[in-house]
C-alpha angles and dihedrals in degrees: 000000000000103000092038091052093050095046092051099035097110099049090038091062090046090050091050094050090049092052094045090050090055094054125091116241114282094226126055115256116244117248123220112257117235116254113271118257125212113250116236116257092247096052116125115249115263110250113243102185096083114041119211113262113266115254111252114253114261111231132188120199121195123205124195108194148163130199110094085093093065101021107042109202093042093109093052090050094047094050090048091049092049091050092051092047093049090053089056092043109035092178092061126077121186125200124186134200120199110218128209120246094249094039099048099084103035093046090054092047089054090047090051091051090051093041091226137092127070129022089205123035132190117239137179112230136274117004091006086067100031097052087064092044089053089050090056095248096120139051122216114267087210088070089064107030127068115244093241089063093046089053091067094060118106125217091001099126090093087070093057118108132158091355093304133106110229102191147002125264108232109174138352125252119190137175134226139134116281117201140186107243094201092057094046091048090056090067096042099259120153099250094201097051108016099159146341105177130054092247091053089049091053090050091055091048092051094049090051093048092048089055092052094255119131104239100204135028126204148137125212103169092109093040101234096106088054089063090051093051092049097052095041095051101030098051091069091071093055135080094208143348088259088075089061091050088050091052090049092059092045106265090121134021122239087228090063112107091247089064102025106047095077088069088062090057090052092047088051091058090048096047093049091052097239098141128078105270093237096053093122093052096050127075120228094266092052089050090054091048089054090058094044089053090057095248093125133030102224142022137186093245143187117232092222086074097047100090091054093044092051089051089054103044100023125259089251089065096044123095133171134199136177118257106280113258121246103142131077100215122117090255093061113114097021129117116256111226137159137177121242110214156170134246139193117246120235093231096053111120090206105052098147092047089051090050091049091054091050088052090053089055087063098052111121093249092054092045093054092043089053092059091044092055099039111019086227122124116250116228096244131095090222090073110115106237090194085083090070104099099159113094089213093055092043088056091051093047088053090053090052092051094043103049118351114188127199121255103241093210086073093057102047129079107268089234089063091051095048103037100033110024099034095039096036094053091047093051095042094050089047089056094243096119138016131229095273092051091047091054090049089052089055091052092049092050095049091049089052090049091053093049095046099041111041092156091054090050089056090050090052090051091051091045088053091049096250 
């Protein structure tokens, strides 16, 4: 994320130094040996034929991670997993540092520049992992894991590059529309099957608005929700994520209908007044809070939050639907899902030990415990789905199995996401630009990315198989 890295470089280094200062030393400190004592004259000679066993090397692994923010219970699970692993491996100590959403990426960039920090780092999928692999900050997990273990990982293909696997899928994160059944029922909407197509979705929105109910909640002040909206609406026009890679290297234009028409759908929602009026002044978490508080009927949601939301509003009031279909691409009608993950840093002195701990995270007991603590699906086919008791979550798991779709944010240059999707959504919803101008912004940003990052363009070509 070139521009993002530069703009945050100063505070990123400060954040890194603060984190590093808070960590205990990675190697055990030597203790002073007691002064030697002279053996009595009658002491038996010390046998020399069988040397004393060597003391096992003491190792400290450091993990910088994110995830408690979207999968509450993750920290409890991680601390439990670390404690169990340390019992099995007394010579290994594992310390973990939970990062903030805004600090996760810049702190790691600063760590990479200094070649010190974590042994294991949290990464979102696709390009959010591979950009750091291309920069030399990661080693391939496939150099340390057997293939039969890799085969169990779900939604991990987005971490594949040049025949290597550059990270481990940890848990799944999918997107759909969550809705408040009580509010939809007030306007006579079928709360079990409210909509499938885009036109049906607009009808529901209009009925809610006519009744004085805000149809959709959101917050785009910090940009992240803009990326969600882009990938959830845009993917329907595509046949595969490879088309997005191809557009990134110049084989399509982002003003072509295939890549521009989703902006018209977003403008439609704006022009009809279906969003909360303060969407541009709220961040994505505040937009979610608005929905949880019952101040809007629907939200483009993330299923990692759903267990907590159901606990707050009652599962009887919680409904979920796929993103309404407007596009004609092969991806239309599928369920967008990705795997959040972890990778091993290139400067870690204990790469195999780090890989072994990641492997322990994927043992069946730990997989099932993850779901018990978080209500979020682990990214491993050894997870026992019989644990899923919630009808809502069973429905979502069925969508994942039936037709999983890629999350496009993982297949686009991060500059495009930040400077076109984040900024474009903010400006469009603020009424500063229209759909055509937003598409033109995307094309300008991708051209700038290509001119400023020729090495990254070559990586994208290789990733695409060119």
